[in-house]
C-alpha positions as CSV (number, residue, x, y, z in Angstrom):
1,X,-31.8,-19.7,-0.6
2,X,-29.2,-21.6,-2.5
3,X,-26.4,-20.5,-4.9
4,X,-28.5,-21.2,-8.0
5,X,-30.8,-18.3,-7.1
6,X,-27.8,-15.9,-7.3
7,X,-27.6,-16.3,-11.1
8,X,-24.0,-17.5,-11.1
9,X,-22.6,-19.3,-14.1
10,X,-22.8,-23.1,-14.2
11,X,-19.0,-23.8,-13.9
12,X,-19.0,-21.8,-10.7
13,X,-22.1,-23.7,-9.4
14,X,-20.4,-27.0,-10.2
15,X,-17.2,-26.0,-8.3
16,X,-19.3,-24.8,-5.3
17,X,-21.1,-28.1,-5.3
18,X,-17.8,-30.1,-5.4
19,X,-16.4,-28.0,-2.6
20,X,-19.5,-28.6,-0.4
21,X,-21.0,-25.1,-0.4
22,X,-24.8,-25.6,0.1
23,X,-26.3,-22.2,0.8
24,X,-24.8,-18.7,0.9
25,X,-23.9,-17.0,4.1
26,X,-25.6,-13.7,5.0
27,X,-22.7,-11.6,3.6
28,X,-22.8,-13.6,0.4
29,X,-26.6,-13.4,0.0
30,X,-26.5,-9.6,0.5
31,X,-23.4,-8.7,-1.5
32,X,-23.4,-11.0,-4.6
33,X,-26.6,-9.8,-6.3
34,X,-25.5,-6.1,-6.1
35,X,-22.0,-7.1,-7.3
36,X,-23.4,-9.0,-10.2
37,X,-25.2,-5.8,-11.2
38,X,-21.9,-3.9,-11.1
39,X,-22.4,-1.9,-8.0
40,X,-19.6,-0.8,-5.6
41,X,-19.7,-2.3,-2.2
42,X,-18.6,-1.1,1.3
43,X,-18.8,-4.2,3.5
44,X,-18.4,-4.6,7.2
45,X,-17.9,-8.2,8.1
46,X,-15.9,-10.1,10.6
47,X,-13.6,-13.0,9.8
48,X,-15.3,-16.3,9.2
49,X,-18.4,-14.8,7.6
50,X,-17.6,-16.0,4.1
51,X,-16.6,-12.6,2.6
52,X,-13.9,-14.1,0.4
53,X,-16.5,-15.9,-1.6
54,X,-18.8,-12.8,-1.4
55,X,-16.4,-10.8,-3.5
56,X,-14.6,-13.5,-5.5
57,X,-17.7,-15.3,-7.0
58,X,-19.3,-12.3,-8.7
59,X,-15.9,-11.2,-10.1
60,X,-15.2,-14.7,-11.5
61,X,-18.8,-14.8,-12.9
62,X,-18.3,-11.5,-14.7
63,X,-14.9,-12.6,-16.1
64,X,-16.3,-16.0,-17.3
65,X,-19.2,-14.3,-19.1
66,X,-16.8,-11.8,-20.8
67,X,-13.6,-13.7,-21.6
68,X,-10.6,-11.9,-23.0
69,X,-8.4,-13.4,-25.7
70,X,-4.6,-13.5,-25.3
71,X,-2.5,-11.9,-24.1
72,X,-3.8,-12.2,-20.6
73,X,-4.0,-8.9,-18.6
74,X,-4.6,-8.3,-14.9
75,X,-8.3,-7.7,-14.8
76,X,-8.9,-8.0,-11.1
77,X,-6.6,-6.7,-8.3
78,X,-7.3,-7.9,-4.7
79,X,-5.2,-6.3,-1.9
80,X,-4.8,-7.5,1.6
81,X,-2.5,-6.8,4.6
82,X,-0.6,-10.1,5.1
83,X,1.0,-12.9,3.2
84,X,-1.2,-15.5,4.9
85,X,-4.4,-13.8,3.9
86,X,-3.1,-13.3,0.3
87,X,-2.3,-17.0,0.0
88,X,-5.7,-17.9,1.5
89,X,-7.6,-15.8,-0.9
90,X,-5.6,-17.1,-3.8
91,X,-6.3,-20.7,-2.7
92,X,-10.0,-20.0,-2.5
93,X,-10.1,-18.5,-6.0
94,X,-8.2,-21.5,-7.4
95,X,-11.0,-23.7,-5.9
96,X,-13.8,-21.6,-7.2
97,X,-12.3,-21.3,-10.7
98,X,-11.4,-24.9,-11.1
99,X,-13.7,-25.2,-14.2
100,X,-12.8,-21.8,-15.7
101,X,-9.9,-20.7,-17.9
102,X,-8.8,-18.0,-15.4
103,X,-5.4,-17.7,-13.9
104,X,-4.6,-16.1,-10.5
105,X,-1.5,-15.6,-8.4
106,X,-0.5,-14.4,-4.9
107,X,2.1,-11.8,-4.6
108,X,3.8,-10.9,-1.3
109,X,7.1,-10.1,0.3
110,X,9.4,-12.2,2.4
111,X,10.1,-14.6,-0.5
112,X,12.1,-14.4,-3.8
113,X,10.3,-12.4,-6.4
114,X,11.6,-14.4,-9.4
115,X,8.7,-17.0,-9.4
116,X,6.3,-14.0,-9.3
117,X,8.1,-12.4,-12.2
118,X,7.7,-15.7,-14.2
119,X,4.0,-15.9,-13.5
120,X,3.5,-12.3,-14.5
121,X,5.3,-12.9,-17.8
122,X,3.1,-15.9,-18.5
123,X,0.1,-13.7,-18.0
124,X,-2.6,-13.7,-15.2
125,X,-6.2,-12.6,-14.9
126,X,-6.4,-12.1,-11.1
127,X,-3.7,-10.7,-8.8
128,X,-3.9,-11.1,-5.0
129,X,-1.2,-8.9,-3.4
130,X,0.1,-7.1,-0.4
131,X,0.8,-3.4,-1.1
132,X,4.5,-3.4,-0.4
133,X,5.6,-6.1,-2.9
134,X,3.1,-4.9,-5.4
135,X,4.6,-1.4,-5.4
136,X,8.1,-2.9,-5.7
137,X,7.2,-4.9,-8.9
138,X,5.2,-1.9,-10.3
139,X,8.3,0.2,-10.0
140,X,10.4,-2.5,-11.7
141,X,8.0,-2.6,-14.6
142,X,6.7,-6.1,-14.0
143,X,3.1,-5.2,-13.2
144,X,0.7,-3.3,-15.5
145,X,-2.6,-2.3,-13.8
146,X,-4.0,-0.2,-16.7
147,X,-6.5,-3.0,-17.6
148,X,-7.9,-3.6,-14.1
149,X,-11.7,-3.8,-14.1
150,X,-12.3,-5.0,-10.5
151,X,-10.6,-3.7,-7.4
152,X,-10.9,-5.3,-3.9
153,X,-9.5,-4.1,-0.6
154,X,-9.9,-6.8,2.0
155,X,-9.2,-6.2,5.7
156,X,-8.9,-2.6,4.9
157,X,-8.9,-1.4,8.5
158,X,-5.8,-3.5,9.2
159,X,-4.0,-2.2,6.1
160,X,-4.5,1.3,7.3
161,X,-3.4,0.4,10.8
162,X,-0.2,-1.0,9.3
163,X,0.6,2.3,7.6
164,X,-0.3,1.2,4.0
165,X,-2.5,4.2,3.2
166,X,0.2,6.0,1.1
167,X,1.0,2.8,-0.8
168,X,-2.7,2.2,-1.4
169,X,-3.2,5.7,-2.8
170,X,-0.2,5.2,-5.1
171,X,-1.6,2.0,-6.4
172,X,-5.0,3.5,-6.9
173,X,-3.4,6.1,-9.1
174,X,-2.3,3.3,-11.4
175,X,-5.8,1.8,-11.9
176,X,-8.4,3.1,-14.4
177,X,-11.1,5.2,-12.7
178,X,-13.7,3.2,-14.6
179,X,-13.8,0.1,-12.5
180,X,-15.9,-1.8,-10.0
181,X,-14.5,-1.3,-6.4
182,X,-15.1,-3.4,-3.3
183,X,-13.9,-2.5,0.2
184,X,-14.3,-5.0,3.0
185,X,-13.3,-4.3,6.6
186,X,-13.9,-5.9,10.0
187,X,-14.5,-2.4,11.5
188,X,-15.5,0.9,9.9
189,X,-13.5,3.6,11.6
190,X,-13.4,7.2,10.3
191,X,-10.3,6.5,8.2
192,X,-12.1,3.7,6.3
193,X,-15.0,6.1,5.6
194,X,-12.6,8.7,4.2
195,X,-10.9,6.1,2.0
196,X,-14.3,4.8,0.8
197,X,-15.2,8.3,-0.4
198,X,-12.2,8.4,-2.6
199,X,-12.3,4.9,-3.8
200,X,-16.0,4.0,-4.2
201,X,-18.8,5.4,-6.3
202,X,-22.3,5.4,-4.9
203,X,-21.6,2.2,-2.9
204,X,-24.0,-0.3,-1.4
205,X,-23.3,-0.8,2.3
206,X,-23.5,-4.3,3.7
207,X,-23.0,-5.0,7.4
208,X,-22.9,-8.5,8.9
209,X,-22.0,-9.0,12.6
210,X,-21.2,-5.4,13.2
211,X,-18.4,-4.4,15.4
212,X,-20.6,-3.8,18.4
213,X,-21.6,-7.4,18.7
214,X,-19.7,-10.7,19.3
215,X,-20.4,-14.2,18.1
216,X,-23.2,-15.6,20.3
217,X,-21.9,-19.2,20.0
218,X,-18.6,-18.2,21.7
219,X,-18.2,-18.9,25.4
220,X,-16.3,-15.9,26.9
221,X,-14.5,-15.7,30.2
222,X,-12.2,-13.3,32.0
223,X,-9.4,-14.1,34.4
224,X,-7.8,-11.5,36.6
225,X,-4.2,-12.3,37.1
226,X,-1.0,-10.4,37.9
227,X,1.3,-9.8,35.0
228,X,4.0,-11.9,36.5
229,X,1.7,-14.9,36.7
230,X,0.4,-14.9,33.2
231,X,2.9,-17.6,32.1
232,X,1.8,-19.9,34.9
233,X,-1.9,-19.4,34.2
234,X,-1.4,-20.1,30.5
235,X,0.4,-23.3,31.2
236,X,-2.2,-24.3,33.8
237,X,-5.1,-23.8,31.4
238,X,-3.4,-25.9,28.6
239,X,-2.5,-28.7,31.0
240,X,-5.9,-28.8,32.8
241,X,-8.3,-28.4,29.8
242,X,-6.1,-30.2,27.2
243,X,-7.6,-28.2,24.3
244,X,-7.2,-29.4,20.7
245,X,-6.1,-26.2,19.1
246,X,-5.2,-23.0,21.1
247,X,-4.6,-19.6,19.5
248,X,-2.8,-17.3,21.9
249,X,-2.6,-13.6,21.2
250,X,0.3,-11.4,22.3
251,X,0.6,-7.7,21.8
252,X,4.2,-7.8,20.5
253,X,6.5,-9.9,18.3
254,X,9.0,-10.3,21.2
255,X,6.1,-11.3,23.4
256,X,5.2,-14.1,21.0
257,X,8.8,-15.5,21.0
258,X,9.0,-15.3,24.8
259,X,5.7,-17.2,25.2
260,X,6.8,-19.9,22.8
261,X,10.1,-20.3,24.7
262,X,8.4,-20.4,28.1
263,X,5.8,-22.9,27.0
264,X,8.7,-25.1,25.6
265,X,10.3,-25.0,29.0
266,X,7.0,-26.2,30.5
267,X,6.9,-29.1,28.0
268,X,4.3,-27.6,25.7
269,X,4.9,-27.6,21.9
270,X,4.2,-24.1,20.5
271,X,5.2,-22.0,17.5
272,X,4.9,-18.3,16.8
273,X,3.7,-16.4,13.8
274,X,4.5,-12.7,13.3
275,X,6.0,-10.3,10.9
276,X,9.7,-11.1,11.7
277,X,9.2,-14.8,10.9
278,X,10.3,-16.0,7.5
279,X,7.7,-17.2,5.0
280,X,8.8,-20.8,5.4
281,X,8.5,-20.7,9.1
282,X,5.1,-19.1,9.0
283,X,3.8,-21.6,6.5
284,X,5.2,-24.5,8.5
285,X,3.5,-23.2,11.7
286,X,0.2,-22.8,9.9
287,X,0.4,-26.2,8.2
288,X,1.1,-28.0,11.5
289,X,-1.7,-26.0,13.3
290,X,-4.2,-26.9,10.6
291,X,-3.4,-30.7,10.5
292,X,-3.4,-30.9,14.3
293,X,0.3,-31.7,14.9
294,X,0.7,-28.4,16.7
295,X,-1.4,-27.7,19.7
296,X,-0.5,-24.0,20.4
297,X,0.0,-21.2,17.9
298,X,1.0,-17.8,19.3
299,X,0.4,-14.8,17.1
300,X,0.2,-11.0,16.8
301,X,-2.9,-9.3,15.6
302,X,-1.4,-8.4,12.2
303,X,-0.1,-11.9,11.5
304,X,-3.4,-13.5,12.6
305,X,-5.2,-12.0,9.6
306,X,-5.2,-14.9,7.2
307,X,-5.2,-17.7,9.8
308,X,-8.1,-19.7,8.2
309,X,-8.5,-22.6,10.6
310,X,-12.1,-23.7,11.2
311,X,-11.7,-25.9,14.3
312,X,-9.8,-23.7,16.8
313,X,-11.2,-24.7,20.2
314,X,-9.7,-22.0,22.4
315,X,-8.6,-18.4,21.8
316,X,-6.6,-16.9,24.7
317,X,-5.9,-13.2,25.0
318,X,-2.7,-13.2,27.0
319,X,-2.5,-9.5,26.5
320,X,-5.7,-7.4,26.1
321,X,-5.7,-5.3,23.0
322,X,-5.7,-1.5,23.5
323,X,-8.3,-1.2,20.6
324,X,-11.6,-2.8,21.6
325,X,-12.5,-3.8,18.0
326,X,-9.4,-6.0,17.9
327,X,-10.9,-8.1,20.7
328,X,-14.0,-8.8,18.6
329,X,-11.8,-9.8,15.7
330,X,-9.6,-12.1,17.9
331,X,-12.5,-14.0,19.4
332,X,-14.0,-14.5,16.0
333,X,-11.1,-16.9,15.3
334,X,-13.1,-19.5,17.1
335,X,-16.8,-20.2,16.7
336,X,-16.4,-19.8,12.9
337,X,-19.5,-20.5,10.8
338,X,-21.7,-20.6,13.9
339,X,-19.7,-23.3,15.6
340,X,-19.0,-23.1,19.4
341,X,-15.8,-22.0,20.8
342,X,-14.1,-20.9,24.0
343,X,-12.3,-17.6,24.6
344,X,-10.4,-16.6,27.7
345,X,-9.1,-13.1,28.4
346,X,-6.3,-12.4,30.9
347,X,-6.5,-9.0,32.6
348,X,-3.5,-7.9,34.7
349,X,-3.1,-4.9,37.0
350,X,-2.3,-2.6,34.1
351,X,-5.1,-3.5,31.7
352,X,-8.2,-2.3,33.4
353,X,-8.7,0.6,31.0
354,X,-8.6,-1.8,28.0
355,X,-11.1,-4.1,29.6
356,X,-13.5,-1.3,30.2
357,X,-13.3,-0.3,26.5
358,X,-14.0,-3.9,25.4
359,X,-17.0,-4.4,27.6
360,X,-18.4,-1.0,26.6
361,X,-18.1,-2.0,22.9
362,X,-19.7,-5.5,23.2
363,X,-22.3,-4.0,25.7
364,X,-21.8,-6.7,28.2
365,X,-19.6,-7.7,31.2
366,X,-17.4,-10.7,30.4
367,X,-18.1,-13.4,33.0
368,X,-15.2,-13.6,35.5
369,X,-13.6,-17.0,36.3
370,X,-12.0,-17.1,39.7
371,X,-11.6,-20.9,39.7
372,X,-7.9,-21.0,39.1
373,X,-4.8,-20.8,41.4
374,X,-3.6,-17.4,39.9
375,X,-6.7,-15.3,40.6
376,X,-5.7,-11.8,41.7
377,X,-8.1,-9.4,43.5
378,X,-5.4,-6.7,43.2
379,X,-5.7,-6.9,39.4
380,X,-9.5,-6.9,39.7
381,X,-9.5,-3.8,42.0
382,X,-7.6,-1.9,39.3
383,X,-10.2,-2.3,36.6
384,X,-11.1,1.4,36.9
385,X,-7.5,2.6,36.6
386,X,-6.0,4.0,33.4
387,X,-3.4,2.0,31.6
388,X,0.1,3.2,32.5
389,X,2.1,5.0,29.8
390,X,5.5,3.8,31.0
391,X,5.7,1.2,28.2
392,X,5.5,4.0,25.6
393,X,7.9,6.4,27.4
394,X,10.6,4.0,28.7
395,X,14.0,5.4,28.4
396,X,13.0,9.0,27.8
397,X,13.4,10.2,31.3
398,X,11.1,12.5,33.3
399,X,11.0,16.2,32.7
400,X,11.3,18.4,35.7
401,X,10.5,22.1,36.2
402,X,13.3,24.5,35.4
403,X,13.1,26.0,38.9
404,X,14.4,22.7,40.3
405,X,11.2,22.0,42.2
406,X,9.2,18.8,41.8
407,X,5.6,18.1,42.5
408,X,4.2,15.7,45.1
409,X,6.3,12.8,46.2
410,X,8.8,13.3,43.4
411,X,10.8,15.7,45.5
412,X,12.6,13.1,47.5
413,X,15.8,12.1,45.7
414,X,15.0,13.6,42.3
415,X,16.7,17.0,42.9
416,X,19.9,15.2,43.9
417,X,19.7,13.1,40.7
418,X,19.4,16.2,38.7
419,X,22.5,17.8,40.1
420,X,24.7,14.9,39.0
421,X,24.7,15.7,35.3
422,X,23.1,13.5,32.7
423,X,20.2,14.4,30.6
424,X,18.0,15.5,33.5
425,X,21.0,17.5,34.9
426,X,20.8,20.0,32.0
427,X,17.4,21.1,33.2
428,X,18.5,23.1,36.3
429,X,17.9,26.6,37.6
430,X,19.5,29.3,35.5
431,X,21.7,30.3,38.5
432,X,23.3,26.9,38.4
433,X,24.4,27.0,34.8
434,X,27.9,28.2,35.5
435,X,28.6,25.4,37.9
436,X,27.2,22.8,35.5
437,X,29.0,24.1,32.4
438,X,32.3,24.7,34.1
439,X,32.7,21.0,34.7
440,X,33.4,20.0,31.1
441,X,31.3,22.6,29.2
442,X,29.9,21.3,25.9
443,X,31.8,18.0,26.2
444,X,30.4,17.5,29.6
445,X,26.9,17.8,28.3
446,X,27.6,15.3,25.6
447,X,28.9,12.8,28.1
448,X,25.6,13.1,29.9
449,X,23.7,12.5,26.7
450,X,25.9,9.4,26.1
451,X,24.9,7.9,29.4
452,X,21.2,8.7,28.7
453,X,21.4,6.9,25.4
454,X,23.0,3.9,27.0
455,X,20.4,3.9,29.6
456,X,17.7,4.3,26.9
457,X,19.1,1.4,24.9
458,X,19.1,-0.8,28.0
459,X,15.6,0.0,29.0
460,X,14.0,-0.6,25.6
461,X,15.6,-4.0,25.0
462,X,12.3,-5.7,26.0
């Protein structure tokens, strides 16, 4: 099958030929015919499967066959979770529409809105936007969605994970109900199913590389390592294997910054990309990573949506994700378009539960690599343990029974700690209230709270 069999208009076929597209990917071959017929689509596809072209080409084809005269109106709205993904989709549309009189723009936060205002005043046909900035400009009167004919939600699962569901519903209320709607997601959890019921009408379901499978061309390996040795293992792998382009995943923004700083101390050039980075810094990091002048890019899962780099040689999971589906999405950053790639997962003594969830989802055991100086049998032996909750509860303090008794091995030392005031000191037997309150009364209790807050602030710094 080639693109001519999909009944796309000639200007689009010419553009695809110039870009170098020869034959449609499975998601394109399945989705484009139904979209040309005007059907709604619920698509499940991982990154790197060609879904941007799958939804953009039929929309451009419909707009080209039914041109509107001036003034230009927003006829297609495409929403996505991150700035990088919005810019990537916009760039692709610009390439596909190079022979068409169709204007598009990318709208996202983190930059001045004035250039976006100017583009809107000149008139656009396709708007690619993140929900937050879009709502801001709607409230300021710069965006009119009353003429929208095509609605696309890309990476919908990540938008819901980021808490955009209310913003999305507010935006949906601004769009005509008579429209063609497309929802694409790397995974289809229950929340996506609920959203699709509200958003789509009698949709066609398309699923490519479902969440229960991984890319076969990817070589996966697992390394058991103590948490304190992860830095050394990461440096060891980069120095020993000398990979061309390494994408390292960290669970937190602070973790990204720490990894970059530590790699710099080891003489390895690396940059981080996450939500706290300015747009200029993010674009610079991506540009250097694409052109090969940056060997290591460290990212969070949210910021990685939109990293469109086809030749990533290694993906390293420094922290295992607590959602198994995220692992599938991470490793899909290498091995794109059927190419080979290498992924390495670090598993420390506290991540055994996450590993079990991942291996259950992908229905296979990840091969263990012990051939490195940081291998830990202790971390391996804890694969069956549950992940500790201390990271979520740090600074809150333990609760103890009102009768002053504690369970198990907590009895040693804890009762003495309670009798010394502070937040835990308030939870004492009723017969001890008079002694506690006589030493300062209400003010005394406040001083205890003050110490607890100070302790809380200190414990949650990292």
